[in-house]
CHARMM internal coordinates of N, CA and C (Angstrom, degrees):
IC EDIT
DIST 1 N 1 CA 1.4499
DIST 1 CA 1 C 1.5335
ANGL 1 N 1 CA 1 C 111.98
DIST 1 C 2 N 1.3260
ANGL 1 CA 1 C 2 N 118.26
DIHE 1 N 1 CA 1 C 2 N -1.33
DIST 2 N 2 CA 1.4583
ANGL 1 C 2 N 2 CA 121.45
DIHE 1 CA 1 C 2 N 2 CA -179.69
DIST 2 CA 2 C 1.5267
ANGL 2 N 2 CA 2 C 112.65
DIHE 1 C 2 N 2 CA 2 C -92.53
DIST 2 C 3 N 1.3147
ANGL 2 CA 2 C 3 N 116.85
DIHE 2 N 2 CA 2 C 3 N -8.08
DIST 3 N 3 CA 1.4563
ANGL 2 C 3 N 3 CA 121.18
DIHE 2 CA 2 C 3 N 3 CA -176.70
DIST 3 CA 3 C 1.5260
ANGL 3 N 3 CA 3 C 110.52
DIHE 2 C 3 N 3 CA 3 C -70.10
DIST 3 C 4 N 1.3225
ANGL 3 CA 3 C 4 N 115.79
DIHE 3 N 3 CA 3 C 4 N 143.19
DIST 4 N 4 CA 1.4608
ANGL 3 C 4 N 4 CA 120.40
DIHE 3 CA 3 C 4 N 4 CA 178.03
DIST 4 CA 4 C 1.5255
ANGL 4 N 4 CA 4 C 108.92
DIHE 3 C 4 N 4 CA 4 C -57.17
DIST 4 C 5 N 1.3022
ANGL 4 CA 4 C 5 N 116.33
DIHE 4 N 4 CA 4 C 5 N 128.46
DIST 5 N 5 CA 1.4571
ANGL 4 C 5 N 5 CA 121.93
DIHE 4 CA 4 C 5 N 5 CA 177.10
DIST 5 CA 5 C 1.5113
ANGL 5 N 5 CA 5 C 114.55
DIHE 4 C 5 N 5 CA 5 C 110.01
DIST 5 C 6 N 1.3207
ANGL 5 CA 5 C 6 N 117.55
DIHE 5 N 5 CA 5 C 6 N -34.45
DIST 6 N 6 CA 1.4571
ANGL 5 C 6 N 6 CA 119.86
DIHE 5 CA 5 C 6 N 6 CA -177.72
DIST 6 CA 6 C 1.5250
ANGL 6 N 6 CA 6 C 111.27
DIHE 5 C 6 N 6 CA 6 C -63.62
DIST 6 C 7 N 1.3087
ANGL 6 CA 6 C 7 N 117.49
DIHE 6 N 6 CA 6 C 7 N -53.32
DIST 7 N 7 CA 1.4625
ANGL 6 C 7 N 7 CA 121.42
DIHE 6 CA 6 C 7 N 7 CA -176.96
DIST 7 CA 7 C 1.5340
ANGL 7 N 7 CA 7 C 110.37
DIHE 6 C 7 N 7 CA 7 C -58.21
DIST 7 C 8 N 1.3259
ANGL 7 CA 7 C 8 N 115.66
DIHE 7 N 7 CA 7 C 8 N -42.18
DIST 8 N 8 CA 1.4497
ANGL 7 C 8 N 8 CA 120.08
DIHE 7 CA 7 C 8 N 8 CA -178.01
DIST 8 CA 8 C 1.5365
ANGL 8 N 8 CA 8 C 111.79
DIHE 7 C 8 N 8 CA 8 C -67.34
DIST 8 C 9 N 1.3215
ANGL 8 CA 8 C 9 N 116.29
DIHE 8 N 8 CA 8 C 9 N -44.61
DIST 9 N 9 CA 1.4676
ANGL 8 C 9 N 9 CA 118.48
DIHE 8 CA 8 C 9 N 9 CA -179.65
DIST 9 CA 9 C 1.5188
ANGL 9 N 9 CA 9 C 111.99
DIHE 8 C 9 N 9 CA 9 C -69.01
DIST 9 C 10 N 1.3269
ANGL 9 CA 9 C 10 N 116.96
DIHE 9 N 9 CA 9 C 10 N -36.48
DIST 10 N 10 CA 1.4633
ANGL 9 C 10 N 10 CA 118.59
DIHE 9 CA 9 C 10 N 10 CA 176.09
DIST 10 CA 10 C 1.5226
ANGL 10 N 10 CA 10 C 110.35
DIHE 9 C 10 N 10 CA 10 C -67.84
DIST 10 C 11 N 1.3439
ANGL 10 CA 10 C 11 N 117.33
DIHE 10 N 10 CA 10 C 11 N -32.36
DIST 11 N 11 CA 1.4541
ANGL 10 C 11 N 11 CA 120.62
DIHE 10 CA 10 C 11 N 11 CA 173.78
DIST 11 CA 11 C 1.5138
ANGL 11 N 11 CA 11 C 111.42
DIHE 10 C 11 N 11 CA 11 C -62.81
DIST 11 C 12 N 1.3227
ANGL 11 CA 11 C 12 N 115.79
DIHE 11 N 11 CA 11 C 12 N -39.22
DIST 12 N 12 CA 1.4676
ANGL 11 C 12 N 12 CA 120.61
DIHE 11 CA 11 C 12 N 12 CA 177.01
DIST 12 CA 12 C 1.5312
ANGL 12 N 12 CA 12 C 110.25
DIHE 11 C 12 N 12 CA 12 C -66.51
DIST 12 C 13 N 1.3298
ANGL 12 CA 12 C 13 N 116.69
DIHE 12 N 12 CA 12 C 13 N -46.49
DIST 13 N 13 CA 1.4646
ANGL 12 C 13 N 13 CA 120.01
DIHE 12 CA 12 C 13 N 13 CA -178.44
DIST 13 CA 13 C 1.5241
ANGL 13 N 13 CA 13 C 111.99
DIHE 12 C 13 N 13 CA 13 C -64.55
DIST 13 C 14 N 1.3344
ANGL 13 CA 13 C 14 N 116.73
DIHE 13 N 13 CA 13 C 14 N -29.46
DIST 14 N 14 CA 1.4607
ANGL 13 C 14 N 14 CA 120.68
DIHE 13 CA 13 C 14 N 14 CA 178.22
DIST 14 CA 14 C 1.5251
ANGL 14 N 14 CA 14 C 111.76
DIHE 13 C 14 N 14 CA 14 C -79.62
DIST 14 C 15 N 1.3279
ANGL 14 CA 14 C 15 N 116.36
DIHE 14 N 14 CA 14 C 15 N -8.46
DIST 15 N 15 CA 1.4537
ANGL 14 C 15 N 15 CA 120.03
DIHE 14 CA 14 C 15 N 15 CA 179.23
DIST 15 CA 15 C 1.5182
ANGL 15 N 15 CA 15 C 113.87
DIHE 14 C 15 N 15 CA 15 C 90.28
DIST 15 C 16 N 1.3334
ANGL 15 CA 15 C 16 N 117.53
DIHE 15 N 15 CA 15 C 16 N 8.09
DIST 16 N 16 CA 1.4632
ANGL 15 C 16 N 16 CA 121.03
DIHE 15 CA 15 C 16 N 16 CA -179.31
DIST 16 CA 16 C 1.5269
ANGL 16 N 16 CA 16 C 112.58
DIHE 15 C 16 N 16 CA 16 C -84.48
DIST 16 C 17 N 1.3421
ANGL 16 CA 16 C 17 N 117.76
DIHE 16 N 16 CA 16 C 17 N -23.05
DIST 17 N 17 CA 1.4634
ANGL 16 C 17 N 17 CA 122.25
DIHE 16 CA 16 C 17 N 17 CA -177.27
DIST 17 CA 17 C 1.5184
ANGL 17 N 17 CA 17 C 110.09
DIHE 16 C 17 N 17 CA 17 C -132.29
DIST 17 C 18 N 1.3155
ANGL 17 CA 17 C 18 N 115.73
DIHE 17 N 17 CA 17 C 18 N 143.40
DIST 18 N 18 CA 1.4607
ANGL 17 C 18 N 18 CA 119.62
DIHE 17 CA 17 C 18 N 18 CA 168.49
DIST 18 CA 18 C 1.5232
ANGL 18 N 18 CA 18 C 107.97
DIHE 17 C 18 N 18 CA 18 C -72.16
DIST 18 C 19 N 1.3130
ANGL 18 CA 18 C 19 N 117.15
DIHE 18 N 18 CA 18 C 19 N 153.16
DIST 19 N 19 CA 1.4646
ANGL 18 C 19 N 19 CA 120.58
DIHE 18 CA 18 C 19 N 19 CA -179.36
DIST 19 CA 19 C 1.5227
ANGL 19 N 19 CA 19 C 110.96
DIHE 18 C 19 N 19 CA 19 C -58.17
DIST 19 C 20 N 1.3245
ANGL 19 CA 19 C 20 N 117.18
DIHE 19 N 19 CA 19 C 20 N -42.63
DIST 20 N 20 CA 1.4655
ANGL 19 C 20 N 20 CA 120.57
DIHE 19 CA 19 C 20 N 20 CA -179.68
DIST 20 CA 20 C 1.5245
ANGL 20 N 20 CA 20 C 111.21
DIHE 19 C 20 N 20 CA 20 C -61.59
DIST 20 C 21 N 1.3346
ANGL 20 CA 20 C 21 N 116.83
DIHE 20 N 20 CA 20 C 21 N -39.35
DIST 21 N 21 CA 1.4669
ANGL 20 C 21 N 21 CA 120.60
DIHE 20 CA 20 C 21 N 21 CA 178.37
DIST 21 CA 21 C 1.5196
ANGL 21 N 21 CA 21 C 110.95
DIHE 20 C 21 N 21 CA 21 C -67.97
DIST 21 C 22 N 1.3324
ANGL 21 CA 21 C 22 N 116.94
DIHE 21 N 21 CA 21 C 22 N -40.79
DIST 22 N 22 CA 1.4608
ANGL 21 C 22 N 22 CA 120.96
DIHE 21 CA 21 C 22 N 22 CA 178.65
DIST 22 CA 22 C 1.5265
ANGL 22 N 22 CA 22 C 110.47
DIHE 21 C 22 N 22 CA 22 C -61.66
DIST 22 C 23 N 1.3244
ANGL 22 CA 22 C 23 N 116.98
DIHE 22 N 22 CA 22 C 23 N -43.62
DIST 23 N 23 CA 1.4654
ANGL 22 C 23 N 23 CA 120.93
DIHE 22 CA 22 C 23 N 23 CA 179.86
DIST 23 CA 23 C 1.5265
ANGL 23 N 23 CA 23 C 110.19
DIHE 22 C 23 N 23 CA 23 C -63.47
DIST 23 C 24 N 1.3246
ANGL 23 CA 23 C 24 N 117.60
DIHE 23 N 23 CA 23 C 24 N -42.26
DIST 24 N 24 CA 1.4605
ANGL 23 C 24 N 24 CA 121.01
DIHE 23 CA 23 C 24 N 24 CA 179.73
DIST 24 CA 24 C 1.5352
ANGL 24 N 24 CA 24 C 111.21
DIHE 23 C 24 N 24 CA 24 C -64.33
DIST 24 C 25 N 1.3133
ANGL 24 CA 24 C 25 N 117.35
DIHE 24 N 24 CA 24 C 25 N -40.47
DIST 25 N 25 CA 1.4667
ANGL 24 C 25 N 25 CA 121.26
DIHE 24 CA 24 C 25 N 25 CA 178.21
DIST 25 CA 25 C 1.5224
ANGL 25 N 25 CA 25 C 110.31
DIHE 24 C 25 N 25 CA 25 C -66.58
DIST 25 C 26 N 1.3226
ANGL 25 CA 25 C 26 N 117.19
DIHE 25 N 25 CA 25 C 26 N -38.78
DIST 26 N 26 CA 1.4669
ANGL 25 C 26 N 26 CA 121.06
DIHE 25 CA 25 C 26 N 26 CA 177.16
DIST 26 CA 26 C 1.5244
ANGL 26 N 26 CA 26 C 109.95
DIHE 25 C 26 N 26 CA 26 C -61.37
DIST 26 C 27 N 1.3207
ANGL 26 CA 26 C 27 N 117.81
DIHE 26 N 26 CA 26 C 27 N -42.52
DIST 27 N 27 CA 1.4665
ANGL 26 C 27 N 27 CA 121.13
DIHE 26 CA 26 C 27 N 27 CA 178.83
DIST 27 CA 27 C 1.5214
ANGL 27 N 27 CA 27 C 110.81
DIHE 26 C 27 N 27 CA 27 C -61.45
DIST 27 C 28 N 1.3274
ANGL 27 CA 27 C 28 N 116.64
DIHE 27 N 27 CA 27 C 28 N -45.47
DIST 28 N 28 CA 1.4682
ANGL 27 C 28 N 28 CA 120.76
DIHE 27 CA 27 C 28 N 28 CA 179.67
DIST 28 CA 28 C 1.5221
ANGL 28 N 28 CA 28 C 110.58
DIHE 27 C 28 N 28 CA 28 C -62.45
DIST 28 C 29 N 1.3355
ANGL 28 CA 28 C 29 N 116.62
DIHE 28 N 28 CA 28 C 29 N -47.95
DIST 29 N 29 CA 1.4642
ANGL 28 C 29 N 29 CA 120.76
DIHE 28 CA 28 C 29 N 29 CA -178.34
DIST 29 CA 29 C 1.5239
ANGL 29 N 29 CA 29 C 112.14
DIHE 28 C 29 N 29 CA 29 C -64.85
DIST 29 C 30 N 1.3283
ANGL 29 CA 29 C 30 N 116.82
DIHE 29 N 29 CA 29 C 30 N -34.09
DIST 30 N 30 CA 1.4648
ANGL 29 C 30 N 30 CA 120.72
DIHE 29 CA 29 C 30 N 30 CA 177.58
DIST 30 CA 30 C 1.5206
ANGL 30 N 30 CA 30 C 110.65
DIHE 29 C 30 N 30 CA 30 C -65.47
DIST 30 C 31 N 1.3404
ANGL 30 CA 30 C 31 N 116.55
DIHE 30 N 30 CA 30 C 31 N -44.72
DIST 31 N 31 CA 1.4725
ANGL 30 C 31 N 31 CA 120.06
DIHE 30 CA 30 C 31 N 31 CA 177.68
DIST 31 CA 31 C 1.5235
ANGL 31 N 31 CA 31 C 111.21
DIHE 30 C 31 N 31 CA 31 C -61.54
DIST 31 C 32 N 1.3276
ANGL 31 CA 31 C 32 N 117.18
DIHE 31 N 31 CA 31 C 32 N -42.71
DIST 32 N 32 CA 1.4608
ANGL 31 C 32 N 32 CA 120.82
DIHE 31 CA 31 C 32 N 32 CA -179.66
DIST 32 CA 32 C 1.5305
ANGL 32 N 32 CA 32 C 110.80
DIHE 31 C 32 N 32 CA 32 C -64.39
DIST 32 C 33 N 1.3313
ANGL 32 CA 32 C 33 N 116.67
DIHE 32 N 32 CA 32 C 33 N -40.18
DIST 33 N 33 CA 1.4632
ANGL 32 C 33 N 33 CA 120.90
DIHE 32 CA 32 C 33 N 33 CA 178.77
DIST 33 CA 33 C 1.5276
ANGL 33 N 33 CA 33 C 110.65
DIHE 32 C 33 N 33 CA 33 C -65.09
DIST 33 C 34 N 1.3319
ANGL 33 CA 33 C 34 N 116.94
DIHE 33 N 33 CA 33 C 34 N -42.12
DIST 34 N 34 CA 1.4639
ANGL 33 C 34 N 34 CA 120.78
DIHE 33 CA 33 C 34 N 34 CA 178.96
DIST 34 CA 34 C 1.5268
ANGL 34 N 34 CA 34 C 110.62
DIHE 33 C 34 N 34 CA 34 C -63.15
DIST 34 C 35 N 1.3227
ANGL 34 CA 34 C 35 N 117.40
DIHE 34 N 34 CA 34 C 35 N -39.25
DIST 35 N 35 CA 1.4686
ANGL 34 C 35 N 35 CA 120.63
DIHE 34 CA 34 C 35 N 35 CA 178.45
DIST 35 CA 35 C 1.5265
ANGL 35 N 35 CA 35 C 110.96
DIHE 34 C 35 N 35 CA 35 C -64.10
DIST 35 C 36 N 1.3386
ANGL 35 CA 35 C 36 N 116.69
DIHE 35 N 35 CA 35 C 36 N -39.73
DIST 36 N 36 CA 1.4725
ANGL 35 C 36 N 36 CA 119.71
DIHE 35 CA 35 C 36 N 36 CA 177.28
DIST 36 CA 36 C 1.5239
ANGL 36 N 36 CA 36 C 110.97
DIHE 35 C 36 N 36 CA 36 C -64.71
DIST 36 C 37 N 1.3269
ANGL 36 CA 36 C 37 N 116.73
DIHE 36 N 36 CA 36 C 37 N -39.57
DIST 37 N 37 CA 1.4684
ANGL 36 C 37 N 37 CA 120.10
DIHE 36 CA 36 C 37 N 37 CA 177.38
DIST 37 CA 37 C 1.5251
ANGL 37 N 37 CA 37 C 110.88
DIHE 36 C 37 N 37 CA 37 C -62.65
DIST 37 C 38 N 1.3257
ANGL 37 CA 37 C 38 N 117.43
DIHE 37 N 37 CA 37 C 38 N -44.06
DIST 38 N 38 CA 1.4631
ANGL 37 C 38 N 38 CA 121.01
DIHE 37 CA 37 C 38 N 38 CA 179.95
DIST 38 CA 38 C 1.5226
ANGL 38 N 38 CA 38 C 110.43
DIHE 37 C 38 N 38 CA 38 C -61.48
DIST 38 C 39 N 1.3128
ANGL 38 CA 38 C 39 N 117.34
DIHE 38 N 38 CA 38 C 39 N -42.52
DIST 39 N 39 CA 1.4644
ANGL 38 C 39 N 39 CA 121.26
DIHE 38 CA 38 C 39 N 39 CA 178.00
DIST 39 CA 39 C 1.5201
ANGL 39 N 39 CA 39 C 110.12
DIHE 38 C 39 N 39 CA 39 C -60.71
DIST 39 C 40 N 1.3291
ANGL 39 CA 39 C 40 N 116.97
DIHE 39 N 39 CA 39 C 40 N -43.59
DIST 40 N 40 CA 1.4553
ANGL 39 C 40 N 40 CA 121.43
DIHE 39 CA 39 C 40 N 40 CA -178.56
DIST 40 CA 40 C 1.5287
ANGL 40 N 40 CA 40 C 110.62
DIHE 39 C 40 N 40 CA 40 C -65.76
DIST 40 C 41 N 1.3264
ANGL 40 CA 40 C 41 N 117.26
DIHE 40 N 40 CA 40 C 41 N -44.65
DIST 41 N 41 CA 1.4654
ANGL 40 C 41 N 41 CA 121.00
DIHE 40 CA 40 C 41 N 41 CA -178.84
DIST 41 CA 41 C 1.5235
ANGL 41 N 41 CA 41 C 112.22
DIHE 40 C 41 N 41 CA 41 C -67.12
DIST 41 C 42 N 1.3291
ANGL 41 CA 41 C 42 N 118.04
DIHE 41 N 41 CA 41 C 42 N -32.68
DIST 42 N 42 CA 1.4600
ANGL 41 C 42 N 42 CA 120.75
DIHE 41 CA 41 C 42 N 42 CA 179.52
DIST 42 CA 42 C 1.5213
ANGL 42 N 42 CA 42 C 111.87
DIHE 41 C 42 N 42 CA 42 C -62.17
DIST 42 C 43 N 1.3267
ANGL 42 CA 42 C 43 N 117.08
DIHE 42 N 42 CA 42 C 43 N -26.10
DIST 43 N 43 CA 1.4666
ANGL 42 C 43 N 43 CA 121.56
DIHE 42 CA 42 C 43 N 43 CA 179.28
DIST 43 CA 43 C 1.5303
ANGL 43 N 43 CA 43 C 112.42
DIHE 42 C 43 N 43 CA 43 C -77.64
DIST 43 C 44 N 1.3142
ANGL 43 CA 43 C 44 N 117.40
DIHE 43 N 43 CA 43 C 44 N -17.67
DIST 44 N 44 CA 1.4632
ANGL 43 C 44 N 44 CA 122.54
DIHE 43 CA 43 C 44 N 44 CA -177.23
DIST 44 CA 44 C 1.5232
ANGL 44 N 44 CA 44 C 109.27
DIHE 43 C 44 N 44 CA 44 C -91.32
DIST 44 C 45 N 1.3075
ANGL 44 CA 44 C 45 N 116.66
DIHE 44 N 44 CA 44 C 45 N 109.13
DIST 45 N 45 CA 1.4649
ANGL 44 C 45 N 45 CA 121.33
DIHE 44 CA 44 C 45 N 45 CA -177.75
DIST 45 CA 45 C 1.5256
ANGL 45 N 45 CA 45 C 112.58
DIHE 44 C 45 N 45 CA 45 C -70.18
DIST 45 C 46 N 1.3122
ANGL 45 CA 45 C 46 N 117.67
DIHE 45 N 45 CA 45 C 46 N -14.14
DIST 46 N 46 CA 1.4546
ANGL 45 C 46 N 46 CA 121.60
DIHE 45 CA 45 C 46 N 46 CA -179.19
DIST 46 CA 46 C 1.5244
ANGL 46 N 46 CA 46 C 113.70
DIHE 45 C 46 N 46 CA 46 C -82.10
DIST 46 C 47 N 1.3289
ANGL 46 CA 46 C 47 N 116.79
DIHE 46 N 46 CA 46 C 47 N -8.59
DIST 47 N 47 CA 1.4659
ANGL 46 C 47 N 47 CA 120.48
DIHE 46 CA 46 C 47 N 47 CA -179.47
DIST 47 CA 47 C 1.5236
ANGL 47 N 47 CA 47 C 108.85
DIHE 46 C 47 N 47 CA 47 C -81.01
DIST 47 C 48 N 1.3186
ANGL 47 CA 47 C 48 N 116.13
DIHE 47 N 47 CA 47 C 48 N 130.08
DIST 48 N 48 CA 1.4590
ANGL 47 C 48 N 48 CA 122.54
DIHE 47 CA 47 C 48 N 48 CA 177.93
DIST 48 CA 48 C 1.5245
ANGL 48 N 48 CA 48 C 107.92
DIHE 47 C 48 N 48 CA 48 C -105.43
DIST 48 C 49 N 1.3297
ANGL 48 CA 48 C 49 N 116.51
DIHE 48 N 48 CA 48 C 49 N 115.59
DIST 49 N 49 CA 1.4504
ANGL 48 C 49 N 49 CA 121.65
DIHE 48 CA 48 C 49 N 49 CA -179.23
DIST 49 CA 49 C 1.5183
ANGL 49 N 49 CA 49 C 109.75
DIHE 48 C 49 N 49 CA 49 C -92.15
DIST 49 C 50 N 1.3127
ANGL 49 CA 49 C 50 N 116.49
DIHE 49 N 49 CA 49 C 50 N 140.67
DIST 50 N 50 CA 1.4545
ANGL 49 C 50 N 50 CA 120.35
DIHE 49 CA 49 C 50 N 50 CA 176.82
DIST 50 CA 50 C 1.5251
ANGL 50 N 50 CA 50 C 109.09
DIHE 49 C 50 N 50 CA 50 C -147.13
DIST 50 C 51 N 1.3139
ANGL 50 CA 50 C 51 N 115.67
DIHE 50 N 50 CA 50 C 51 N 157.44
DIST 51 N 51 CA 1.4521
ANGL 50 C 51 N 51 CA 121.66
DIHE 50 CA 50 C 51 N 51 CA 177.81
DIST 51 CA 51 C 1.5251
ANGL 51 N 51 CA 51 C 109.13
DIHE 50 C 51 N 51 CA 51 C -82.06
DIST 51 C 52 N 1.3216
ANGL 51 CA 51 C 52 N 117.84
DIHE 51 N 51 CA 51 C 52 N 137.99
DIST 52 N 52 CA 1.4644
ANGL 51 C 52 N 52 CA 119.75
DIHE 51 CA 51 C 52 N 52 CA 178.54
DIST 52 CA 52 C 1.5254
ANGL 52 N 52 CA 52 C 110.42
DIHE 51 C 52 N 52 CA 52 C -73.39
DIST 52 C 53 N 1.2999
ANGL 52 CA 52 C 53 N 115.72
DIHE 52 N 52 CA 52 C 53 N 145.62
DIST 53 N 53 CA 1.4569
ANGL 52 C 53 N 53 CA 121.56
DIHE 52 CA 52 C 53 N 53 CA 175.55
DIST 53 CA 53 C 1.5320
ANGL 53 N 53 CA 53 C 106.55
DIHE 52 C 53 N 53 CA 53 C -107.31
DIST 53 C 54 N 1.3306
ANGL 53 CA 53 C 54 N 115.89
DIHE 53 N 53 CA 53 C 54 N 96.72
DIST 54 N 54 CA 1.4496
ANGL 53 C 54 N 54 CA 120.65
DIHE 53 CA 53 C 54 N 54 CA -173.04
DIST 54 CA 54 C 1.5227
ANGL 54 N 54 CA 54 C 112.72
DIHE 53 C 54 N 54 CA 54 C -65.97
DIST 54 C 55 N 1.3090
ANGL 54 CA 54 C 55 N 117.20
DIHE 54 N 54 CA 54 C 55 N -32.38
DIST 55 N 55 CA 1.4651
ANGL 54 C 55 N 55 CA 119.56
DIHE 54 CA 54 C 55 N 55 CA 178.91
DIST 55 CA 55 C 1.5332
ANGL 55 N 55 CA 55 C 110.29
DIHE 54 C 55 N 55 CA 55 C -64.15
DIST 55 C 56 N 1.3309
ANGL 55 CA 55 C 56 N 116.83
DIHE 55 N 55 CA 55 C 56 N -44.86
DIST 56 N 56 CA 1.4666
ANGL 55 C 56 N 56 CA 120.34
DIHE 55 CA 55 C 56 N 56 CA 177.96
DIST 56 CA 56 C 1.5188
ANGL 56 N 56 CA 56 C 110.72
DIHE 55 C 56 N 56 CA 56 C -65.33
DIST 56 C 57 N 1.3228
ANGL 56 CA 56 C 57 N 116.35
DIHE 56 N 56 CA 56 C 57 N -38.82
DIST 57 N 57 CA 1.4560
ANGL 56 C 57 N 57 CA 120.42
DIHE 56 CA 56 C 57 N 57 CA 179.18
DIST 57 CA 57 C 1.5295
ANGL 57 N 57 CA 57 C 110.80
DIHE 56 C 57 N 57 CA 57 C -63.23
DIST 57 C 58 N 1.3125
ANGL 57 CA 57 C 58 N 117.30
DIHE 57 N 57 CA 57 C 58 N -44.98
DIST 58 N 58 CA 1.4622
ANGL 57 C 58 N 58 CA 120.55
DIHE 57 CA 57 C 58 N 58 CA 177.77
DIST 58 CA 58 C 1.5210
ANGL 58 N 58 CA 58 C 111.62
DIHE 57 C 58 N 58 CA 58 C -61.97
DIST 58 C 59 N 1.3232
ANGL 58 CA 58 C 59 N 116.53
DIHE 58 N 58 CA 58 C 59 N -39.61
DIST 59 N 59 CA 1.4618
ANGL 58 C 59 N 59 CA 120.76
DIHE 58 CA 58 C 59 N 59 CA 178.71
DIST 59 CA 59 C 1.5321
ANGL 59 N 59 CA 59 C 110.75
DIHE 58 C 59 N 59 CA 59 C -64.19
DIST 59 C 60 N 1.3489
ANGL 59 CA 59 C 60 N 116.89
DIHE 59 N 59 CA 59 C 60 N -42.17
DIST 60 N 60 CA 1.4578
ANGL 59 C 60 N 60 CA 120.64
DIHE 59 CA 59 C 60 N 60 CA 176.89
DIST 60 CA 60 C 1.5248
ANGL 60 N 60 CA 60 C 111.35
DIHE 59 C 60 N 60 CA 60 C -61.02
DIST 60 C 61 N 1.3211
ANGL 60 CA 60 C 61 N 116.83
DIHE 60 N 60 CA 60 C 61 N -41.40
DIST 61 N 61 CA 1.4674
ANGL 60 C 61 N 61 CA 120.91
DIHE 60 CA 60 C 61 N 61 CA 179.61
DIST 61 CA 61 C 1.5167
ANGL 61 N 61 CA 61 C 110.30
DIHE 60 C 61 N 61 CA 61 C -65.10
DIST 61 C 62 N 1.3284
ANGL 61 CA 61 C 62 N 116.97
DIHE 61 N 61 CA 61 C 62 N -43.63
DIST 62 N 62 CA 1.4648
ANGL 61 C 62 N 62 CA 120.99
DIHE 61 CA 61 C 62 N 62 CA 179.53
DIST 62 CA 62 C 1.5271
ANGL 62 N 62 CA 62 C 110.69
DIHE 61 C 62 N 62 CA 62 C -62.18
DIST 62 C 63 N 1.3323
ANGL 62 CA 62 C 63 N 116.48
DIHE 62 N 62 CA 62 C 63 N -43.29
DIST 63 N 63 CA 1.4571
ANGL 62 C 63 N 63 CA 121.22
DIHE 62 CA 62 C 63 N 63 CA -178.16
DIST 63 CA 63 C 1.5236
ANGL 63 N 63 CA 63 C 111.56
DIHE 62 C 63 N 63 CA 63 C -69.72
DIST 63 C 64 N 1.3276
ANGL 63 CA 63 C 64 N 117.45
DIHE 63 N 63 CA 63 C 64 N -26.01
DIST 64 N 64 CA 1.4576
ANGL 63 C 64 N 64 CA 120.98
DIHE 63 CA 63 C 64 N 64 CA -179.84
DIST 64 CA 64 C 1.5215
ANGL 64 N 64 CA 64 C 110.68
DIHE 63 C 64 N 64 CA 64 C -82.91
DIST 64 C 65 N 1.3218
ANGL 64 CA 64 C 65 N 116.96
DIHE 64 N 64 CA 64 C 65 N -8.70
DIST 65 N 65 CA 1.4559
ANGL 64 C 65 N 65 CA 120.24
DIHE 64 CA 64 C 65 N 65 CA 178.92
DIST 65 CA 65 C 1.5257
ANGL 65 N 65 CA 65 C 112.25
DIHE 64 C 65 N 65 CA 65 C 78.11
DIST 65 C 66 N 1.3066
ANGL 65 CA 65 C 66 N 117.48
DIHE 65 N 65 CA 65 C 66 N 24.08
DIST 66 N 66 CA 1.4692
ANGL 65 C 66 N 66 CA 120.64
DIHE 65 CA 65 C 66 N 66 CA -179.81
DIST 66 CA 66 C 1.4963
ANGL 66 N 66 CA 66 C 112.12
DIHE 65 C 66 N 66 CA 66 C -89.89
END
COOR INIT
IC SEED 1 N 1 CA 1 C
IC BUILD
């Protein structure tokens, strides 16, 4: 129940939030969670950051039949 989205959707199902409001809150909470993850990973010197190569990724997906 701590995962981003659960609290908001259950709030909607309980009638406390409109669906549009729940979705907007989920977007905000997701961005905030991602920012916390980035901050945490920046402290770890063992993490190797690299730029994604979307062309290679698309080719891998095509070759995998996905």
